[in-house]
N, C-alpha and C positions, 0 to 999 in steps of 0.2 A: 504492502500500500504504501509507503514512504517512497520509493520508486519513482511508483507512479506519478505519484503527487507533486514529484521534483521535475518528473519528466511536462506533467500536463503545466508548471507553474514555468518552466523555461518556453513551452509553447506559446503562450499567452503575452510572456515579457516581450518576445522575438516577434510575434504577430503586430503588439502591438507597436514597438520599434519601425518594423517596415511598411507601418500604413504610413509613418511620415514622408516617403517619397511621393504620397498623392500631395502634400502641402507644396502650392505652387510658391516658386522662390522669384527674387525682382529680376527680370527682363532687359539684357544688355545688348538689344541687338542697333545702337545707333551705331558703335564703330564700324561693324559686322555692316552695315548696310552703306556706310560713305565705303569705307572699301572696295564692295563689289561695284559702286555707281564709278569709280575712276578708271574701270577697266571694262576692256568691251566683253559682250559676251562671246564664247569659245564658241567656236565654230565643230559642225560637225564634222567627226574626219571618214573618209571611205576609204580604206584601200582597194586599190586596184592591180592588177596582174595580168600586164600582157605574157600569154603562155607561151612557152618555148624560147628561144635564142642561143646566141651565140657563136662563133665561128670558125672554120678550121685555123690551127698557130703551127706556123710549118717548126717555130722553135721547141716545139711540144706537142710530138705528134700523139703522145696518150691523153691531151687534155680534152674532154668529152665537150661535143658542142652539139648542140640540136636543134635543125632546122624545123622540126616538126614534119608536119603535112606538106607533100608538092603539087600543085597544081598541074592540072590536066596541059594548063598552059605555060606551065614553070613559076608560078607564084609560089614564094615558101612561105607556111603558115606565120612563122616568125615576124615576117616584116608586115603582114596584115594586124597580126594581134599588137605589137610596136604600135602601129598608126594609127589604129582603132584606139589603143589607150593612151594615149599622149590627146588626142581627140576629147576623150572623153573627161581626161582631167580638166581640159580647159573649157569645156562646159559646166562642169561641175565647180569651176574656182569662180566662172563666172555668176551660183547662184551661192556664194562665200562660202562653200565647202572646202574642207583642207583636205588636201589629197596625198595619199603614200599611195607612192607608185615603188613595185619591186624591181622594176627595170625601168630604163629609160631611154636606153642606149641598144645595141646588140652585142647583148652580155646574156649569159645560161646561170640564173642564180640556183640551187637546188632546192625542192620541195621546202624543205626544213626553213630555209635561209627567207621564203618567200612568206613563208605562214610567219616568221620571226617580225618580217617587215608591220605586217598587220598586226601582231600584238602592239608591239613597241610603240606606236601610234595612237593605241587604245581604239581604235577601229571601231565604228558600226556595224558595219557591213563590210564584207570580203566577197569582192567579185574578180575570177579569171573570164579573162575571155580568150576565146580558142578557137576554130575553124573547124569543121569534120570534114571524115574523108572514108571511101568505102572502097573497095575491090574492085566495083561497078560503077559506071556512071549513071544511073537509073536515080540511087538515092538522092531526094531532095530538101532539104528546107530548112530550119532554125531549132533548134534544142536545148534546155538548159537540164542542168544536171545539179541535182543537192543532194548532201554525207547525211543528211539526218531531219528529223522533223525542226529544228530549230530553222533550218535553214531553208524548208518547202515553202513558206509563203513570201521568201525572197525572191525564190527559183519562180512561183507562178507570176509574181508581178515583174516580172523581168519577161517570163515567156508572154505574158500579154502587153506586153508595150512591144514585142517586138514584130509579135503577127501585128500589132496595127502602123509600126511606121515601118515595117517592110513590106505590106500587103500590095504596095505601089508598083513594086517591082518584080511579082507575082513569087512571095519567098513564103514556101508554106511552112503553115505553124506544125510542130512535131510535138509539143509540149514542154512536160516533165517529165525527167527521170531520176528514179533514186540510182546514187551511185556511191556505197557507201564505203569504198575503199580509198575515196577522194579526200584531203585536206581534214584528215581524222583528229589534228589537234589543232582545228582553229577555234574557240571557243565564241565567236560572233557567230550573227548567220552567214552564210557562206555558200556561193553558188558558182556554176562554169555555165559560161554563153558560148554555147556551140552556134554560131554564128549564119553559116550557111554551109555548103559541099564544096571544100576543092576538089573534089573528082567529078563534080558536075560540070561539064565543060559549059552550060548557060554562068551557072551561082560563082564557078571561079572568072568567069569574063566580070561578073561583077563587081568580085571582092576585090580585081584589080584598079577600079576605078577610087577616083578619088572623092567621088560623089555618092556613093553607094558605102563607102565606110564611114562618111561624115552622118549619113542616115542611122549606122547601125547604131556609132555612137552616141545618138541623141535619142535612139531608144531604149538603149543599157540605160542613158541619163535617167529618161524617165522612169523605167522600173523602179531603179533606185529611189529615187523620188514619192513614188508612189508606196512603196514599202515603208521607207521610213518619215514620215509628215513630220518631222521635229526640224527637216533640212529646213522648210518653207517656215517654221516657226523661227527657227535659228537665223535665217536669214533677216527677217521680218524684225529681230530681237535689234541683231547688228546693226543694221540701218539705222531705227530708232536710236541707238548711243550715239550714233554717227553725227546724227540731225541736232541731238542736243550738247556733243560736245565738238563744233565746226570746227575749230580749232586744234582739236588732239589729231597729231598724224597717225596715219591705218597702217597698223601692222596687222600680222596675222600670231592673233595669241596662240599660245603653247597649246597643245591638245591636251583635254581631260577627260575621262572616263564619259563615255557617252551613257547613261543611267537615266531609267526614268525619275522625272523629280520627284523627292520625298515631299510628304506633307508637309505643309508648314502651320507651324505653331505659334498662336500668338502668344503664348506664356511658356514659359518652358520651366518646369519645375527643376526647383535645387531639392539634390542627391546626398545627403550626407556623407560622410564618407564611411562612416561607420553601420551604413545601413548593411552593404553587402557583407558585411562578416553576420550581421543579424540572420540576415535572408540563409547562407549557411549550416548556421548554428539550428537555425530552425528545420530547416532539411535532415541534418543528422537527425536531432532530435526523435522527429517522425521517423528516420529510418531503423531508429534503433526502437521506440516502442512499438511500430509497425514489423519487426523483423520479422518476422512466424509468417506473417500474411503476403510480406512480400517473396519470401522464400517459395512459396505454396503456388503462388501465380507464375513465380519464374519457370518452377518445372513443368506446372502444365502445359507453358508458354512452348519451352524446351520439347514436351512430347508431342506435341501437338504440330510440329514441325515436320513438312513433306521432305524426309533427307534416303530421296530415294534416288541414288548412288548408281545404279544402270538408268534411269531414265536421263540424270545428266550427263552420262555417257554417252546415250545413243546419241541423245541433241546436240552434244559438240562433232558428235560424228558427221550427222546431216549438214553442220555448218561447216567441215573443212569438206565435204564433198560439193558440196553449191560453191564453195572456192575454187576447189579446182575443175570445178567445169567451167566456171565463167574467164578462168585465165586461158583455157584450152579455145574458149569461144572466140576470145581476146586474137589469140595467136591466131585463129583461122582466118579470122576476117580484116585482120590488119591489113592494111597497104603495102604491098611491096615497095612502092615507093618512099613507102617513110621509115625513116633512120630510129636510130633507140633514141628517147625521149627519157630526160629524168623524170616524168612522170609513170614510167614502166615501174622506177623502183617505189613507188608509194605500195604501202604497205596495206597487204590485206587482210 
């Protein structure tokens, strides 16, 4: 009885002390507001990856280079993707977006290096630009690949924009497709745009023209901005700040992580430093007094777990067989004109 009474006393005291967390404290937002007003809002950051890249180096024959697919007209995929990527950067910058490019020249970064560019820039989205290819000349159209559920809405927005922007040139909309062995480490929404087929003579001829590349860049820009409405909101905020500070120099603010805005509280509660310790003490006392009930509940939960090792092994074997089938299909359908790509090293 004495131990139970002591435990109840500890619980009561700790609970009463923890209730002080609800008492509002003084609000000191003036300095923070003044500091925020002195800086322009940070722009949204978008990472753009022009696929493939690199050239042979006679001084280093072992150095890898990756032209990507080579069109029936001799156009190399790496040149198309870089040109479209640079045009896309210009369009996004006109909307006050900060663009992080994985390459701006004829270089061939690794897959990990490309992903790291997006991560280091705190990009809100990551879009990789490619051209499609096939063993025959028949397949045509635009396609968008996505690696996971996080990238699926971005892929759909890009696909819809490509369908609207490229339909005047007769580019069919092939929709979106899951490709879960690409960009497996990118933490932001990610998609790969396959603009059109270099193996198709008509589409290869279009991909060789500046006008079509500009249309493709504009369509990708539209898809990104439809997916992320904060781009337009941030642009309006930056322009409003510039109107309010006409004498301030125009500079590109350092990127900050792009997250949904937190709720604005009008009154911030003051939390004494000893409160967390009292809360911890409350939890410890509760665990001691209810240790038998907790142990019983834990044992019941463990017994209820479906620990079927054979089923887990069978599921893993099915996944391995599926990956092997996909690899075999890719090897059978890859164009003989396409050299080894850094994207071949993406882990399944």
